[in-house]
C-alpha positions in Angstrom: 138.6 99.6 56.2 138.8 97.7 59.5 139.2 99.3 63.0 142.5 98.4 63.9 144.0 99.3 60.4 142.0 102.7 60.6 143.3 103.4 63.7 146.8 102.1 63.0 147.4 104.2 59.8 145.7 107.7 61.6 148.7 107.6 63.8 151.2 106.5 61.4 149.9 109.7 59.5 151.0 111.4 62.2 154.1 109.4 63.4 155.7 108.2 60.8 159.6 108.4 60.8 161.0 110.6 58.0 163.2 108.6 56.0 164.5 109.3 52.9 163.7 106.2 51.2 160.2 107.2 51.8 160.1 111.2 51.7 161.9 110.4 48.1 160.2 106.8 47.0 160.3 104.8 44.7 160.6 101.0 44.1 164.4 101.1 43.1 165.2 102.9 46.4 162.4 101.0 48.2 164.6 97.7 47.7 168.5 99.2 48.0 166.8 100.2 51.7 165.0 97.2 52.7 168.3 94.8 51.9 170.2 97.4 54.2 167.6 97.0 56.7 168.0 93.3 56.6 169.4 92.8 60.3 170.6 96.7 60.6 169.5 99.4 62.5 167.5 102.7 60.6 170.3 104.8 62.3 173.0 102.9 61.1 171.5 102.5 57.6 171.3 106.3 57.0 174.5 108.1 56.1 175.2 104.7 53.9 171.8 105.3 52.0 172.6 108.7 51.4 176.2 107.9 50.3 174.7 104.7 48.0 171.9 106.9 46.5 175.0 109.4 45.5 176.8 107.1 43.6 173.9 104.8 42.5 171.0 107.2 42.0 169.5 104.2 39.7 169.4 101.1 38.6 172.1 101.0 35.1 174.6 103.2 37.4 174.5 100.1 40.1 174.5 97.4 37.4 177.7 98.9 35.9 179.3 99.0 38.7 182.1 97.3 39.5 181.7 95.1 42.1 184.6 96.1 44.4 183.2 99.8 44.1 180.1 98.2 45.7 181.7 96.5 48.2 183.8 99.6 49.2 180.5 101.6 49.6 179.3 98.8 52.3 182.1 98.3 54.0 181.7 98.6 58.0 177.6 98.1 57.2 178.1 94.2 57.7 176.7 91.0 56.0 178.7 91.5 53.1 176.5 89.0 51.0 173.4 91.8 50.7 175.6 94.0 48.6 176.8 91.1 46.4 173.5 90.1 45.4 172.2 93.3 45.5 174.7 94.3 42.7 173.9 90.5 40.9 170.0 91.3 40.7 170.8 94.5 39.4 172.7 93.0 36.2 169.8 90.6 36.2 167.3 93.2 36.2 168.8 94.9 33.5 169.3 91.9 31.3 165.9 90.8 31.9 163.1 93.3 33.0 164.4 96.3 30.7 166.3 98.0 34.2 162.9 97.9 35.9 161.9 96.1 39.3 159.5 93.2 38.6 155.9 94.2 40.0 154.7 90.3 41.4 155.9 88.2 44.5 157.2 85.2 42.5 159.3 87.2 40.0 160.7 89.3 43.1 161.1 86.3 44.7 163.5 85.0 41.4 165.8 87.8 42.3 169.4 86.8 44.3 169.3 87.9 47.9 165.3 88.5 47.4 163.6 86.9 50.5 159.7 86.7 51.3 160.4 89.8 53.4 162.3 91.6 51.1 159.9 90.7 48.5 157.0 91.4 50.4 158.1 94.7 51.4 158.9 95.6 47.9 155.8 94.6 46.7 153.7 96.4 49.3 155.6 100.0 49.4 156.4 100.2 45.6 153.5 98.4 43.9 150.5 98.5 46.8 150.5 94.0 46.4 148.5 93.4 50.2 151.7 91.1 51.5 152.6 90.9 55.1 156.5 92.1 55.5 157.6 89.8 58.3 160.2 91.2 59.9 161.5 91.7 63.9 159.2 94.5 64.8 156.1 92.9 62.8 156.8 89.4 64.5 157.1 91.2 68.1 154.0 93.3 67.3 151.8 90.9 65.9 153.0 88.0 68.7 151.7 90.4 71.1 148.3 91.5 69.0 147.2 87.9 69.1 148.6 86.6 72.4 150.9 84.3 70.3 152.7 81.3 72.7 154.4 80.0 69.6 158.2 81.0 70.3 159.2 83.5 67.3 161.0 82.7 63.9 160.0 79.2 64.0 157.7 78.3 61.0 154.7 77.5 63.0 154.8 81.1 64.7 155.6 82.6 61.1 152.6 81.0 59.7 150.5 82.4 62.7 151.7 85.4 62.0 151.1 86.0 58.5 147.7 84.6 59.0 147.2 87.2 61.7 148.6 90.0 59.7 146.8 88.9 56.5 143.6 89.4 58.3 144.3 92.6 60.0 145.9 94.2 56.5 143.8 96.8 54.4 143.4 96.1 50.8 144.4 100.1 50.5 147.4 101.4 51.4 149.3 98.1 52.2 152.5 99.6 52.3 151.8 102.1 54.7 150.2 99.9 56.8 153.3 97.3 57.1 155.5 100.7 57.4 153.3 101.3 60.2 153.8 98.1 62.1 157.7 98.5 61.5 157.2 102.0 63.4 154.9 101.1 65.9 157.3 98.0 67.1 160.2 100.6 66.7 158.6 103.3 68.5 156.0 101.8 71.0 156.1 97.9 70.9 159.4 97.9 72.3 161.1 94.5 72.9 161.6 94.8 76.7 159.2 97.6 78.0 156.2 98.1 75.6 154.7 101.8 76.0 151.4 100.5 75.9 149.5 103.6 76.8 150.7 105.6 74.0 149.9 102.5 71.7 147.2 103.2 69.3 146.0 99.9 68.7 145.9 99.1 72.2 142.3 97.9 72.5 143.0 95.4 70.0 145.9 93.9 72.0 145.3 90.5 73.0 148.5 90.3 75.3 147.7 93.9 76.9 144.3 92.9 77.9 145.1 89.6 79.4 148.3 91.3 81.3 150.8 89.6 79.2 152.4 92.2 77.6 155.9 92.1 78.9 156.2 88.3 78.5 155.2 88.4 75.1 156.3 87.1 72.8 158.2 83.8 73.9 161.7 83.6 72.3 163.9 80.3 71.6 166.7 79.9 74.1 169.9 80.5 71.9 173.0 78.1 71.8 176.2 79.9 73.1 178.7 81.2 70.5 181.6 79.3 69.8 184.9 81.2 70.0 187.3 81.0 67.1 190.7 81.9 66.8 192.7 83.2 64.0 196.1 84.4 62.8 196.8 86.7 60.6 200.0 87.4 59.1 200.8 91.3 58.5 203.9 90.2 55.4 206.1 93.3 55.2 208.6 93.8 52.2 210.3 97.0 52.4 207.7 100.0 52.6 205.0 97.5 51.4 202.1 95.1 53.0 200.8 92.4 51.3 197.1 91.6 50.9 195.0 88.9 49.5 191.0 88.6 48.4 189.1 86.4 49.7 186.7 83.6 47.6 184.2 84.8 45.9 181.7 82.5 47.9 181.7 82.2 52.0 182.2 84.8 54.9 183.3 88.2 53.4 183.3 87.1 50.0 185.5 89.3 47.8 187.1 91.8 50.4 190.9 91.8 50.9 192.3 90.5 53.9 195.8 90.2 55.8 196.1 86.6 55.0 196.1 83.7 57.5 193.6 81.2 59.2 192.3 79.1 61.8 194.5 77.7 64.5 194.3 74.0 64.5 194.5 71.4 67.4 197.8 70.2 65.6 199.4 73.7 65.6 201.6 74.7 68.3 200.7 78.3 68.4 199.7 80.8 66.3 203.0 81.7 65.0 202.7 77.9 63.6 199.4 78.5 62.5 200.6 81.6 60.3 203.6 79.7 59.0 200.9 76.4 58.0 198.3 79.0 56.6 200.3 81.0 54.5 202.1 78.0 53.0 198.9 76.2 52.3 197.2 79.7 51.1 200.4 81.0 48.8 202.9 78.4 48.7 205.2 80.0 50.3 207.4 80.3 53.9 207.3 83.3 56.3 208.3 84.1 59.4 206.4 85.9 62.1 208.6 88.0 64.0 207.0 90.1 66.1 203.5 90.1 68.0 200.9 92.8 66.2 197.6 93.2 68.0 194.6 91.4 69.0 191.6 91.8 67.6 187.9 90.5 68.7 184.2 90.7 66.7 181.2 89.1 66.8 179.6 87.4 64.0 176.1 85.9 63.8 177.2 82.8 64.7 180.2 82.5 66.3 182.8 84.9 68.4 186.2 85.6 66.4 189.6 86.2 68.2 192.2 87.1 65.7 196.0 87.4 66.4 198.1 89.6 64.1 201.7 88.8 63.6 204.1 91.0 61.7 206.2 88.8 59.2 208.6 88.9 56.4 209.3 86.2 53.7 211.9 84.0 54.4 215.1 84.8 52.1 214.5 82.2 49.4 210.9 83.4 48.7 208.9 85.8 47.0 205.3 86.5 45.9 204.6 88.2 42.9 200.9 90.6 42.8 198.4 89.3 40.9 194.3 89.7 40.6 194.2 88.4 43.9 196.9 89.1 45.4 198.4 92.6 45.9 201.8 94.3 47.4 200.4 97.8 48.7 202.1 101.0 51.0 199.8 101.3 53.8 197.8 104.3 52.9 196.4 102.3 49.8 194.8 99.9 52.1 192.2 102.4 52.4 191.1 102.0 48.9 190.0 98.5 49.2 187.0 96.8 50.7 187.6 94.4 54.0 185.8 93.4 56.7 186.0 95.1 60.2 188.5 93.6 61.6 191.1 93.7 58.3 190.2 97.5 58.3 190.9 97.4 61.9 194.8 96.2 61.5 194.8 98.5 58.4 194.4 101.3 60.5 196.6 100.6 63.4 199.3 99.9 60.5 199.1 103.2 59.2 199.3 104.9 62.5 202.7 103.0 63.2 203.8 103.1 59.4 206.5 105.5 60.8 208.0 103.1 62.9 207.5 100.1 60.8 209.0 102.0 57.5 211.4 104.4 58.9 
């Protein structure tokens, strides 16, 4: 084993984070944890992982579940396509692989939601295949180790970093090697203030030896995020409120929401936007009669400003419930998976039930 890998793994043997998917490992638990950890901090993932494992302790239990239950357990973790793909892949694994994860990179890549990083993480950790798992921490650590001037996240940068990682990775314990680099990036090789004095591989770091540890890695400048204004209808009928299910494709697919949509240039105001959207979506006329609240949320590529209004159906209008349309008492909203903003609206509606539903 080369000195770099030996020194890194010696440090990892002492300082590895104790995480539930490491202390009780299995290919299934590795897969679920890596899906959850995409674009999400470890501390945020921990309680979700524990709840998910209690309900779906193995692959068959996940495959047999209803999608709505999977989404409900995922609620608040964000990036819901991860949960839908995890569920879809579980069904595929039961049908095509006998309820087991495949042990090769090409087969792993064919599973829904499994890209290069997750495939490499599963392959190396669960099956000891020597393949670098290039996540944000590894990109930063490797860019400093090699003093790369290429901006992170570009194809050229990823190719160079993968080449370096493959040169450094030992044939034995590749999963530990990947996880050691992840932990090194999380604990020591920090984005803005790397703790170089504590680094077990400082002697191998070209950024440190050239005094560039604070200026590398390079990053592409991100364009400013646009802000989208949306109107949402909280439609009341006696003691009931209406929610609709989003389509099975696109943002927040399959989750429940208070219906509405984007404010267009042709809308006179947000109330006009709500009336138009409800007519287009549900085919009925509503009257927005009272402002309910402003809500904000930041997604990956845009910022959302949502204005919710209490509404009622016009006197000659009616809406029958169906698979994607429900009239519920406010307390029952908690049993239907929603995105963050709609969940905030539902909590506010429940809190104000005494005033709204005397």
